[in-house]
C-alpha positions as CSV (number, residue, x, y, z in Angstrom):
1,X,142.9,63.3,79.1
2,X,140.0,65.5,78.1
3,X,140.6,69.3,77.9
4,X,139.7,71.0,81.1
5,X,137.3,74.0,81.2
6,X,138.5,77.2,82.9
7,X,135.6,77.2,85.4
8,X,133.4,74.6,87.0
9,X,130.2,74.9,89.0
10,X,129.2,72.2,91.4
11,X,126.0,72.7,93.5
12,X,123.7,70.8,95.8
13,X,123.6,69.2,99.3
14,X,125.2,65.8,98.5
15,X,128.6,66.9,99.9
16,X,130.3,63.5,99.4
17,X,129.9,63.1,95.7
18,X,130.3,66.9,95.2
19,X,133.6,66.9,97.0
20,X,134.7,63.8,95.0
21,X,134.0,65.8,91.8
22,X,136.0,68.8,93.0
23,X,139.0,66.6,94.0
24,X,138.8,64.9,90.6
25,X,139.0,68.2,88.7
26,X,141.8,69.4,91.0
27,X,143.9,66.2,90.4
28,X,143.3,66.4,86.7
29,X,144.4,70.1,86.6
30,X,147.5,69.4,88.7
31,X,148.5,66.4,86.4
32,X,148.0,68.6,83.3
33,X,149.7,71.8,84.7
34,X,152.4,70.7,87.2
35,X,153.1,72.6,90.4
36,X,149.9,74.5,91.3
37,X,149.3,77.4,93.7
38,X,146.0,76.4,95.3
39,X,143.5,78.6,97.2
40,X,140.1,78.1,98.9
41,X,137.8,81.0,99.6
42,X,134.5,81.3,101.3
43,X,132.4,84.2,100.0
44,X,130.8,84.7,103.4
45,X,134.3,85.9,104.4
46,X,136.1,87.1,101.2
47,X,134.6,89.4,98.5
48,X,134.4,87.8,95.0
49,X,136.6,90.6,93.5
50,X,139.5,89.5,95.7
51,X,139.0,85.9,94.4
52,X,139.1,87.2,90.9
53,X,142.3,89.2,91.6
54,X,144.1,86.0,92.6
55,X,143.1,84.4,89.3
56,X,143.9,87.4,87.2
57,X,147.3,87.9,88.8
58,X,148.5,84.3,88.2
59,X,151.6,83.2,90.0
60,X,155.3,83.6,89.6
61,X,156.4,80.6,91.7
62,X,154.4,77.7,90.2
63,X,153.0,76.5,86.9
64,X,149.4,77.4,87.6
65,X,146.8,78.7,90.0
66,X,143.7,76.9,91.2
67,X,140.9,78.5,93.2
68,X,138.0,76.8,94.9
69,X,135.3,79.3,95.7
70,X,132.6,78.3,98.1
71,X,129.2,79.9,98.8
72,X,128.8,80.6,95.0
73,X,125.1,81.3,95.6
74,X,126.3,84.7,96.9
75,X,127.6,85.8,93.5
76,X,124.8,88.0,92.4
77,X,126.2,91.5,91.8
78,X,126.3,92.7,88.2
79,X,130.0,93.8,88.6
80,X,131.1,90.4,90.0
81,X,129.4,88.5,87.2
82,X,130.8,90.8,84.5
83,X,134.3,90.4,86.1
84,X,134.0,86.6,85.7
85,X,132.7,87.0,82.2
86,X,135.6,89.2,81.2
87,X,138.2,86.8,82.8
88,X,136.7,83.8,80.9
89,X,137.1,85.5,77.6
90,X,140.9,85.4,78.0
91,X,141.4,82.8,80.7
92,X,144.7,80.9,80.3
93,X,145.0,77.1,80.6
94,X,147.2,77.6,83.7
95,X,144.3,79.1,85.7
96,X,141.2,77.2,86.9
97,X,138.2,78.2,89.1
98,X,135.8,75.8,90.8
99,X,132.6,77.4,92.1
100,X,130.8,75.4,94.9
101,X,127.5,75.9,96.6
102,X,125.4,73.9,99.1
103,X,122.3,75.3,97.3
104,X,120.8,73.6,94.3
105,X,120.9,76.7,92.1
106,X,122.9,80.0,91.7
107,X,122.1,83.2,90.0
108,X,120.9,82.5,86.4
109,X,123.3,85.0,84.9
110,X,126.2,83.3,86.6
111,X,125.1,79.8,85.6
112,X,124.9,80.9,81.9
113,X,128.6,81.7,82.0
114,X,129.5,78.1,82.9
115,X,129.6,75.5,80.0
116,X,126.9,72.9,80.4
117,X,129.5,70.1,80.7
118,X,131.3,71.9,83.5
119,X,128.3,72.3,85.9
120,X,126.5,69.6,87.9
121,X,123.9,69.5,90.7
122,X,124.5,66.9,93.4
123,X,121.2,65.7,94.9
124,X,120.7,63.9,98.2
125,X,120.4,60.1,97.6
126,X,116.9,58.8,97.1
127,X,115.6,56.8,100.1
128,X,115.8,53.5,98.3
129,X,119.5,54.0,97.3
130,X,120.8,54.7,100.9
131,X,120.8,51.1,102.2
132,X,122.5,49.6,99.1
133,X,125.1,52.4,99.1
134,X,125.9,51.8,102.8
135,X,126.1,48.1,102.5
136,X,128.4,48.4,99.5
137,X,130.6,50.9,101.3
138,X,131.3,48.4,104.2
139,X,131.7,45.6,101.7
140,X,134.4,47.5,99.7
141,X,136.3,48.0,102.9
142,X,136.1,44.3,103.8
143,X,133.2,44.3,106.3
144,X,129.7,42.9,106.5
145,X,126.8,44.7,108.1
146,X,123.5,43.6,109.4
147,X,120.5,45.2,107.8
148,X,119.2,46.5,111.2
149,X,122.6,48.0,111.9
150,X,122.7,49.7,108.5
151,X,119.2,51.1,109.1
152,X,120.3,52.4,112.5
153,X,123.3,54.2,111.0
154,X,121.0,55.9,108.5
155,X,118.8,57.1,111.3
156,X,121.8,58.4,113.2
157,X,123.9,60.1,110.5
158,X,123.0,63.1,108.3
159,X,121.9,62.1,104.8
160,X,124.9,62.7,102.7
161,X,127.7,60.4,101.7
162,X,130.5,62.6,103.1
163,X,129.0,62.4,106.6
164,X,128.4,58.6,106.2
165,X,132.0,58.0,105.1
166,X,133.4,60.1,107.9
167,X,131.4,58.4,110.6
168,X,131.5,54.8,109.2
169,X,135.3,54.9,108.9
170,X,135.4,54.8,112.7
171,X,134.3,51.2,112.6
172,X,137.4,50.2,110.6
173,X,139.5,51.4,113.6
174,X,137.7,49.2,116.1
175,X,137.0,46.0,114.3
176,X,139.1,43.6,112.1
177,X,138.2,43.0,108.5
178,X,135.4,40.4,107.8
179,X,133.7,41.5,111.1
180,X,130.0,41.8,110.7
181,X,128.7,45.1,112.1
182,X,125.8,44.7,114.4
183,X,123.2,47.0,115.9
184,X,125.1,46.8,119.2
185,X,128.3,47.8,117.4
186,X,126.6,50.9,116.0
187,X,125.2,52.0,119.3
188,X,128.7,51.5,120.9
189,X,130.7,53.4,118.2
190,X,128.3,56.1,117.1
191,X,126.7,57.0,120.5
192,X,128.8,55.9,123.4
193,X,132.4,56.2,122.0
194,X,132.5,59.5,120.2
195,X,133.0,63.2,120.6
196,X,130.1,65.6,121.0
197,X,128.1,65.8,117.8
198,X,124.8,67.2,116.6
199,X,123.3,63.8,117.5
200,X,124.5,64.0,121.1
201,X,123.1,67.6,121.1
202,X,119.7,66.4,120.0
203,X,119.8,63.6,122.6
204,X,120.3,66.2,125.3
205,X,117.6,68.5,123.9
206,X,115.2,65.6,123.8
207,X,115.7,64.4,127.4
208,X,112.2,64.7,128.8
209,X,113.4,63.9,132.3
210,X,114.9,67.4,132.6
211,X,113.2,70.8,132.6
212,X,113.6,73.2,129.6
213,X,116.1,75.5,131.2
214,X,118.4,72.6,132.2
215,X,118.1,71.1,128.7
216,X,118.9,74.5,127.1
217,X,121.9,75.2,129.3
218,X,123.4,71.7,128.7
219,X,122.5,72.0,125.0
220,X,124.5,75.3,124.9
221,X,127.5,73.6,126.5
222,X,127.4,70.8,123.9
223,X,127.0,73.3,121.1
224,X,130.0,75.2,122.3
225,X,132.1,72.0,122.3
226,X,131.0,71.2,118.8
227,X,131.9,74.6,117.6
228,X,135.4,74.2,119.0
229,X,135.8,70.8,117.3
230,X,136.7,70.0,113.7
231,X,133.1,69.4,112.8
232,X,132.1,73.0,113.7
233,X,130.3,74.1,110.6
234,X,127.0,75.7,111.4
235,X,125.6,74.3,108.1
236,X,126.4,70.8,109.3
237,X,124.9,71.4,112.7
238,X,121.7,72.8,111.3
239,X,121.5,70.0,108.7
240,X,122.0,67.4,111.4
241,X,119.3,68.9,113.7
242,X,117.0,69.1,110.7
243,X,117.5,65.4,110.1
244,X,116.6,64.7,113.7
245,X,113.4,66.7,113.7
246,X,112.3,65.2,110.3
247,X,112.6,61.9,112.0
248,X,110.5,63.2,114.9
249,X,107.8,64.3,112.4
250,X,108.0,60.7,110.9
251,X,107.6,59.3,114.5
252,X,104.5,61.4,115.1
253,X,103.0,60.3,111.7
254,X,104.1,56.7,111.6
255,X,104.8,55.6,115.2
256,X,107.8,53.6,116.5
257,X,108.2,51.7,113.2
258,X,109.6,54.9,111.6
259,X,112.8,54.7,113.7
260,X,115.2,51.7,114.0
261,X,117.1,50.6,117.1
262,X,115.9,50.4,120.7
263,X,118.2,53.3,121.7
264,X,116.9,55.6,119.1
265,X,113.3,54.6,119.7
266,X,113.7,55.5,123.4
267,X,115.2,58.9,122.4
268,X,112.4,59.7,120.0
269,X,109.8,58.5,122.5
270,X,111.2,61.1,124.9
271,X,111.3,63.8,122.2
272,X,107.7,63.2,121.3
273,X,106.8,63.9,124.9
274,X,108.4,67.4,124.5
275,X,107.4,68.5,121.0
276,X,104.1,67.9,119.3
277,X,103.9,67.3,115.5
278,X,103.0,70.9,115.0
279,X,105.9,72.1,117.1
280,X,108.4,69.8,115.4
281,X,107.2,71.2,112.0
282,X,107.6,74.7,113.3
283,X,111.2,73.9,114.5
284,X,112.1,72.7,111.0
285,X,111.1,76.1,109.7
286,X,113.3,77.8,112.4
287,X,116.2,75.6,111.3
288,X,115.7,76.6,107.7
289,X,115.4,80.3,108.5
290,X,118.6,80.2,110.7
291,X,120.5,78.5,107.9
292,X,119.3,81.1,105.4
293,X,120.2,84.0,107.7
294,X,123.7,82.6,108.3
295,X,124.3,81.9,104.6
296,X,123.1,85.4,103.7
297,X,125.9,87.0,105.6
298,X,125.2,86.5,109.2
299,X,128.6,84.9,109.9
300,X,129.6,87.8,112.2
301,X,126.7,86.8,114.5
302,X,126.8,83.1,113.7
303,X,127.2,81.8,117.2
304,X,124.5,84.2,118.5
305,X,122.1,83.0,115.8
306,X,122.8,79.4,116.7
307,X,122.1,80.1,120.4
308,X,118.9,81.9,119.5
309,X,117.9,78.9,117.4
310,X,118.5,76.6,120.3
311,X,116.5,78.8,122.6
312,X,113.6,78.8,120.1
313,X,113.7,75.0,119.9
314,X,114.0,74.2,123.6
315,X,112.4,77.0,125.6
316,X,109.9,78.4,123.0
317,X,109.1,75.0,121.4
318,X,109.0,76.3,117.9
319,X,107.9,79.9,118.5
320,X,110.3,82.4,116.9
321,X,111.8,85.3,118.8
322,X,111.3,88.8,117.4
323,X,114.8,89.9,118.4
324,X,118.1,88.3,117.5
325,X,119.0,88.6,121.2
326,X,117.4,85.6,123.1
327,X,115.3,86.3,126.2
328,X,117.8,84.5,128.4
329,X,120.5,87.2,127.5
330,X,118.2,90.0,128.6
331,X,117.4,88.5,132.0
332,X,120.7,89.7,133.4
């Protein structure tokens, strides 16, 4: 087994492959070290100096200490970077730090501290690789899948392998091995027989048979249920909605051929009646701005920021509010 580094840096939006890499390093460290005291910290919640205190203190009750530190893009302060540099000079083989970020890059001074072999960027799959990956995933698990069904899944699910694995594993609970997954199976499992998700949220927001206030109020209710579920990450919610509105932009530019499946085509036909191409593009900017605001330390107001975002999407149709407090909250 190759010698492990004391620190690793894994960045990028391809959560599935990135998480696999983190697990691989964790398993190798545990095999090499023995009993490990493991911690996971989010820098949106925990200052980096507290993370470093855990590493510097070590452990009295196990053979090693392993720390996974998320939101690594927030490590920018000179003192924090110097603290890491000082620790690395004398880091023991019984301690290991894995830095993780959804962003592509982190502070340049931080990146320079990480050995080239210990850092990697995980990019979203190229368009042409998605279908082969999905077909192979079903095949490895003993299933076949029709091309139209695979294309529908890719339209429905956020573009990263972690989300695809999580959602597609549901098929294995409902169908026996060797079953061929059809478009009807996809619509049944991923739309009719599931908990609330970002895609059911978009379906509600895109229901052109209802007025904006009704769509907004029902959308808030779905958002609340999602936030109470295990898939409650604001990052995932925003990423999923961004995927839907990118599809709507494609619909406006390319027509019905941009979307696969009769159910989804009906949904995007309805969405196109609500939002123009310009409005859909403006909404993508709102989603990106909300994501940045939450990642930059807005976690204390996270739910309010998500509600404001929803209001700007449904009621304002892509126009941004000047205040963090949505209009609907000032009407009372």
